[in-house]
C-alpha positions in Angstrom: 5.5 -10.5 -43.9 3.6 -8.5 -46.4 5.2 -5.8 -48.3 5.7 -2.6 -46.5 5.2 -4.2 -42.9 8.9 -4.0 -42.4 9.3 -0.4 -42.1 6.0 0.3 -40.5 7.1 -2.3 -38.0 10.5 -0.8 -37.2 8.7 2.4 -36.6 6.2 1.2 -34.2 8.9 -0.7 -32.4 10.9 2.6 -32.2 7.8 4.6 -30.9 7.3 2.0 -28.3 10.9 2.0 -27.3 10.5 5.8 -26.8 7.3 5.6 -24.8 9.0 2.7 -22.4 12.1 5.2 -22.2 9.7 8.1 -21.0 7.8 6.0 -18.4 10.6 4.3 -17.0 12.8 7.2 -17.1 9.9 9.4 -15.2 9.3 6.4 -12.7 13.3 6.5 -12.2 13.7 10.5 -11.6 10.4 10.2 -9.2 12.2 7.5 -7.2 15.3 9.7 -6.7 13.3 13.0 -6.3 10.2 12.3 -4.4 10.4 11.8 -0.7 8.1 9.0 0.2 5.6 9.7 2.9 4.3 5.7 3.0 3.9 4.3 6.8 6.4 1.8 6.5 9.0 3.9 5.2 8.8 6.4 7.6 8.3 4.1 10.6 11.3 1.7 10.0 12.8 1.7 6.7 14.1 5.0 6.5 15.3 5.2 10.1 16.9 1.7 9.7 18.8 2.8 6.5 20.0 6.0 8.1 21.0 4.6 11.5 23.2 1.9 9.2 25.3 4.9 8.1 24.9 7.1 11.4 23.0 9.8 9.5 20.0 10.0 12.4 19.9 11.1 15.7 16.4 9.4 16.0 15.6 6.3 18.2 12.0 4.4 16.8 9.8 2.5 19.4 11.3 -0.8 21.1 9.2 -2.9 18.9 10.5 -1.3 15.6 14.1 -1.4 16.7 13.6 -5.0 17.2 12.1 -5.0 13.7 15.4 -3.1 12.3 17.7 -5.7 14.3 15.9 -8.9 13.3 14.7 -8.0 9.6 17.3 -8.8 6.7 19.9 -5.9 6.1 20.2 -5.5 2.7 17.4 -3.1 1.8 18.7 -0.6 4.5 22.2 -1.0 3.3 21.4 0.3 0.1 18.8 2.6 0.6 21.5 4.2 3.4 24.1 4.5 0.7 22.0 5.9 -1.7 21.5 8.9 1.0 25.1 9.0 1.5 26.3 8.9 -2.1 23.5 11.4 -3.4 22.9 13.7 -0.4 19.2 13.2 -1.0 16.9 11.8 1.4 14.6 11.0 -1.1 17.2 8.7 -2.9 16.4 6.2 -0.4 13.2 5.2 -2.5 15.4 4.4 -5.5 16.5 1.1 -4.2 13.8 -0.8 -6.0 15.4 1.1 -9.2 18.7 -0.3 -8.4 17.6 -3.9 -8.0 15.3 -3.8 -10.7 18.2 -2.7 -13.4 20.3 -5.4 -11.7 17.7 -7.7 -12.7 17.4 -6.4 -16.3 21.4 -6.7 -16.7 21.0 -10.4 -15.5 18.5 -11.3 -17.7 20.1 -9.9 -20.9 23.5 -11.4 -19.7 21.8 -14.9 -19.4 19.5 -14.7 -22.4 20.6 -12.0 -24.9 18.6 -11.5 -27.7 16.6 -14.7 -27.0 14.9 -12.5 -24.3 12.4 -9.8 -25.6 13.1 -6.9 -23.4 10.5 -4.7 -24.7 7.9 -7.1 -24.1 9.2 -7.9 -20.5 9.1 -3.8 -19.9 5.7 -3.6 -21.3 4.2 -6.6 -19.5 5.6 -5.1 -16.2 3.7 -1.8 -16.8 0.4 -3.6 -16.7 0.9 -5.0 -13.3 -0.3 -1.7 -10.8 1.7 -3.1 -7.9 5.3 -3.1 -9.9 4.5 0.6 -11.2 3.8 1.6 -7.5 6.6 -0.2 -6.0 9.4 0.8 -8.6 9.2 4.6 -7.1 8.4 3.7 -3.7 10.4 3.2 -0.5 9.4 -0.1 0.3 11.2 -3.2 -0.4 8.9 -5.7 -1.9 9.8 -5.4 -5.2 13.7 -5.0 -4.2 13.4 -8.7 -2.7 11.3 -9.7 -5.7 13.9 -9.2 -8.2 16.3 -11.3 -6.6 13.7 -14.0 -6.7 13.3 -13.4 -10.4 16.7 -13.4 -11.2 17.2 -16.7 -9.3 14.5 -18.3 -11.6 16.2 -17.1 -14.6 19.4 -18.2 -13.5 17.9 -21.5 -12.8 16.7 -21.4 -16.5 20.5 -21.4 -17.2 21.2 -24.6 -15.6 19.2 -26.9 -18.0 21.2 -29.2 -20.1 22.8 -28.2 -22.5 24.2 -25.6 -20.3 27.1 -23.9 -22.1 27.9 -21.2 -19.0 26.8 -23.9 -16.3 29.2 -22.4 -13.7 28.5 -18.8 -14.4 24.8 -19.4 -14.3 25.3 -21.2 -10.8 27.3 -18.5 -9.4 24.7 -16.2 -10.2 22.0 -18.4 -9.0 23.7 -18.6 -5.7 24.3 -14.7 -5.7 20.8 -14.0 -6.3 19.6 -16.4 -3.8 22.0 -14.9 -1.1 20.7 -11.3 -2.1 17.1 -12.5 -1.8 17.8 -13.9 1.6 19.3 -10.8 2.8 16.4 -9.1 1.5 13.1 -9.7 3.2 11.4 -12.9 5.4 9.1 -13.3 2.9 11.5 -14.7 0.2 12.9 -17.5 2.5 10.3 -20.1 1.9 10.3 -19.6 -1.9 13.9 -19.0 -1.9 14.1 -22.6 0.0 12.2 -24.0 -3.0 14.1 -22.8 -5.4 17.5 -23.7 -3.7 16.3 -27.4 -3.6 15.8 -27.0 -7.3 19.2 -25.8 -8.0 20.7 -28.5 -5.8 18.8 -31.0 -8.1 20.5 -29.3 -11.2 24.1 -29.3 -9.6 23.7 -32.8 -9.3 22.4 -33.5 -12.6 24.9 -31.1 -14.3 27.7 -33.1 -12.1 26.4 -36.4 -13.4 26.4 -35.1 -17.3 29.9 -33.7 -16.8 28.7 -30.4 -17.8 30.1 -29.3 -14.2 32.8 -30.9 -12.5 31.9 -32.7 -9.4 34.3 -30.3 -7.4 32.4 -27.2 -8.3 29.1 -28.7 -8.0 30.0 -29.6 -4.2 31.3 -26.1 -3.7 28.3 -24.4 -5.2 25.9 -26.6 -2.9 27.7 -25.9 0.1 27.6 -22.1 -0.8 24.0 -22.4 -1.4 23.1 -24.0 2.0 25.5 -21.4 3.8 23.5 -18.4 2.0 20.3 -20.0 2.8 21.1 -20.5 6.5 23.2 -17.7 7.2 20.5 -14.6 8.5 18.1 -17.5 9.9 21.1 -18.9 11.9 22.3 -15.5 13.1 18.7 -14.6 14.3 18.5 -17.9 16.0 21.9 -17.4 17.8 21.4 -14.0 18.9 17.9 -13.6 19.3 16.6 -17.7 19.8 14.3 -17.1 16.7 15.0 -17.3 13.2 12.5 -14.6 11.9 12.8 -12.5 15.1 10.8 -10.5 15.8 8.1 -12.2 13.8 6.4 -15.2 15.6 7.7 -18.2 13.9 4.2 -19.7 12.3 5.5 -23.4 12.2 6.6 -23.7 15.7 6.1 -20.5 17.9 6.3 -22.4 21.0 9.8 -23.4 20.0 10.8 -19.8 19.5 8.8 -18.0 21.6 11.0 -14.8 21.7 8.7 -12.8 19.1 7.1 -9.1 19.4 5.1 -9.2 15.9 2.5 -11.7 14.8 3.2 -13.5 11.4 -0.6 -13.4 10.3 -2.5 -10.5 9.3 -4.7 -9.2 11.9 -8.4 -8.6 11.3 -7.6 -4.8 10.5 -5.4 -6.2 7.3 -8.1 -7.9 5.4 -11.8 -7.2 4.7 -14.3 -8.5 7.2 -15.9 -10.7 4.5 -12.7 -12.8 4.1 -11.9 -13.3 7.6 -13.4 -16.7 8.1 -12.1 -17.8 4.9 -8.9 -19.8 4.8 -5.5 -18.8 3.1 -5.8 -20.2 -0.2 -9.3 -18.7 -0.7 -7.9 -15.3 0.6 -5.0 -15.7 -2.2 -7.5 -16.6 -5.0 -9.9 -13.8 -3.8 -6.9 -11.1 -4.3 -5.3 -12.8 -7.3 -8.5 -12.6 -9.3 -9.9 -9.5 -7.7 -13.4 -10.5 -7.7 -13.9 -7.9 -4.7 -14.9 -5.4 -7.3 -18.0 -7.2 -7.8 -18.4 -7.4 -4.1 -20.0 -4.4 -3.6 -20.5 -1.0 -4.8 -17.8 0.7 -3.2 -15.4 1.8 -5.6 -11.9 -0.2 -6.2 -8.5 1.4 -6.1 -5.0 0.3 -6.7 -2.5 1.7 -4.3 1.1 0.7 -2.9 -0.1 -1.5 -0.3 -3.7 -2.0 -1.5 -5.1 -0.6 1.6 -8.7 0.7 1.5 -8.6 4.8 1.2 -12.0 5.0 3.5 -13.1 2.7 6.2 -10.4 0.1 6.0 -11.7 -2.4 8.5 -15.2 -2.1 6.6 -14.2 -2.2 3.1 -14.7 -5.3 0.6 -11.7 -4.5 -1.0 -8.8 -3.7 2.0 -5.7 -5.1 1.0 -6.8 -7.5 -1.8 -5.6 -7.4 -5.5 -3.0 -5.3 -7.3 -1.6 -7.7 -10.0 -4.2 -6.7 -12.7 -5.9 -10.2 -13.8 -5.8 -9.1 -17.3 -2.1 -8.8 -17.4 -1.8 -12.1 -15.2 -4.1 -13.9 -17.7 -1.9 -13.2 -20.7 1.2 -13.6 -18.8 0.1 -17.2 -17.7 -0.8 -17.8 -21.3 2.9 -16.7 -22.5 4.3 -18.7 -19.9 2.3 -21.6 -21.3 3.4 -21.0 -25.0 7.1 -20.8 -23.8 6.9 -23.9 -22.0 5.6 -25.6 -25.1 8.3 -24.2 -27.0 11.2 -25.8 -24.5 12.0 -22.5 -23.2 10.5 -23.1 -19.4 12.6 -26.1 -17.9 10.9 -28.6 -15.7 13.1 -27.7 -12.6 12.3 -24.0 -12.7 8.6 -24.7 -13.4 7.8 -27.2 -10.9 10.0 -24.8 -8.0 7.5 -21.7 -9.2 4.3 -24.0 -9.2 5.2 -25.2 -5.8 6.0 -21.4 -4.4 2.9 -20.3 -5.6 1.3 -23.2 -3.9 3.1 -22.4 -0.7 2.6 -18.8 -0.9 -1.4 -19.5 -0.7 -1.0 -21.2 2.5 1.5 -18.7 4.0 0.3 -15.7 6.2 -0.8 -12.7 4.3 -1.3 -14.7 1.5 -3.9 -12.0 0.3 -1.3 -9.3 0.4 0.2 -9.7 -3.0 2.9 -7.0 -2.6 4.8 -9.7 -1.0 4.7 -12.0 -3.6 5.9 -10.1 -6.7 8.1 -12.6 -7.8 5.4 -14.4 -9.1 3.9 -12.0 -12.0 7.7 -10.9 -12.7 8.7 -14.4 -13.5 5.7 -15.0 -15.7 6.8 -11.9 -17.7 10.2 -13.2 -17.9 9.0 -16.4 -19.5 6.6 -14.6 -21.5 9.3 -12.7 -22.9 11.3 -15.5 -23.6 8.8 -17.4 -25.8 6.5 -14.5 -27.0 8.5 -14.1 -30.3 8.4 -17.9 -31.0 4.7 -17.9 -30.6 2.3 -18.6 -33.8 2.1 -15.4 -35.5 -1.5 -14.6 -35.0 -1.6 -15.2 -31.4 1.9 -13.3 -31.1 0.3 -10.0 -32.2 -3.2 -10.6 -30.0 -0.9 -11.3 -27.0 1.3 -8.1 -27.7 -1.7 -6.0 -28.2 -3.1 -7.2 -25.0 0.0 -6.8 -23.0 0.2 -2.9 -24.7 -3.1 -2.3 -23.7 -3.0 -3.6 -20.2 0.0 -1.3 -19.6 -1.8 1.6 -21.1 -4.6 0.8 -19.1 -2.8 0.6 -15.7 -0.7 3.8 -16.5 -4.0 6.1 -17.1 -5.8 4.5 -14.1 -2.9 4.9 -11.4 -1.4 8.1 -12.8 1.9 7.4 -11.5 4.3 9.9 -13.0 3.9 13.0 -10.5 7.1 14.0 -9.0 7.3 16.2 -5.4 11.0 17.3 -5.4 10.7 19.2 -2.1 12.8 18.5 0.6 11.2 16.5 3.6 11.3 19.0 6.0 8.3 20.5 4.2 6.1 17.5 5.1 7.1 17.7 8.8 3.8 17.7 11.0 3.2 20.9 12.7 3.7 19.7 16.1 7.3 18.6 14.8 8.0 22.1 13.7 7.0 23.4 17.2 9.3 21.0 18.9 12.3 22.1 16.5 11.2 25.8 17.5 11.3 24.7 21.0 14.6 23.1 21.1 16.2 25.8 19.2 15.3 28.1 21.9 16.0 25.9 24.8 18.2 22.9 23.6 18.0 19.6 25.8 20.9 18.1 27.1 19.4 14.6 27.0 17.3 12.6 24.5 13.6 13.8 24.3 10.9 11.0 24.6 7.9 11.6 22.0 5.2 9.1 22.2 2.3 7.8 19.6 3.7 9.8 16.5 4.1 7.0 14.2 5.0 7.2 11.5 6.1 10.5 11.6 8.3 10.4 14.8 11.5 10.8 12.9 10.5 14.3 11.7 10.7 15.2 15.5 14.5 14.7 14.9 14.9 17.9 12.7 15.1 19.1 9.1 17.7 16.7 8.4 16.8 13.8 10.7 20.0 14.7 13.0 19.7 17.7 14.6 17.7 16.8 17.9 17.8 13.4 20.0 14.8 11.6 20.2 13.7 8.6 21.3 10.1 7.5 20.4 7.8 5.4 22.2 4.3 3.7 22.3 1.9 5.2 25.1 -0.5 2.9 23.4 -0.5 0.2 21.0 -2.0 1.1 17.7 -2.5 -1.3 14.7 0.1 -1.4 12.1 1.7 -3.5 9.5 5.3 -4.2 10.6 5.7 -7.0 8.3 8.0 -5.1 5.8 
């Protein structure tokens, strides 16, 4: 290092940490204080979270009741507990902050100073969907954090493994949390689980893990991977109830929701294309060059105007610039021996599987991929060649600055939820206050705002929602 660069580098690192603290602190405050108004959150995430603790008098439509009953329960429990603990309905949107904090804690415990936390945090700010979801009530990032942690724990199972048993316990726990978070995690968790079983057997063969412990861990892993699918199969005769089972729909006919995206959830020019092509189009964001229509990043990547006709609808959100540098960082970490074969094989198999799954182009469902690339990049960035390391750090920092300026994600609106209630809901409150109903009142076709009819605190008036007509909507969580 040249003379004088040491103090300058320390000052730059300190300023960098201050910027990261300001950005993440502001996003965390937004997650706790701003009440989300997004479709999925109002339609079934919030009703399910409040119902888990008896905090609402609202009953959603029958289809959404089925969604709440069949979907994995962990996000609802965490979101409801946050509301119960803080007394703020907006705190339900902080579930992603909680999962992300657990991910960071797990990565530091597993890898300590060998993990460049500063550059991990920087890289993630260059991912638009991460920035949006960290302060939202959606559960995609929540689920992705547990899959990423399982990849990190799998890395800790590579020989020599000084903390093999502790890493294995964390691995099983992370996959259990992933399985209890979201349907879309299940096929990826199964692949990671297979890699984990292989590592358990290898560690038992080398003597780094006793056979008894390896068998117990393998059994526990099979149980956590199969528990909720088995529960749904027993109760509802469909492991992914109420979603249609994509592999054998006739074997499990009890379904209310199509597994694949309808025509209203992708651009018309992509509809005839295969799922891998849709995934590639979304990953590279080549739709930016498909027309002159302006391209936006958003929470669900839905087009702002004319979704059915937009060439951009539901595409992108990872920012190809950031992904390219994270792929390079992962390749360098692999070259340095920091990305083990089992973890890399499971990751690549997972990406290949994602490309053929329903909704492959909706990248918010697959956030585990950029998070895992960011983790491996952060492991290997300091061991990269000096000139390339400086370029990579500058590129990641520049990507983060660009995304933050492009998305403006820091605005906080701390007003209570009743401020956002529709005028019709307010009129209903006044009517019920003047002439209270002794029976639940049925309201139809008010999605996603139906929960507002139940009162300013969502439990003053008993309301049952219904569909007078079926409207297109996204209920894939």
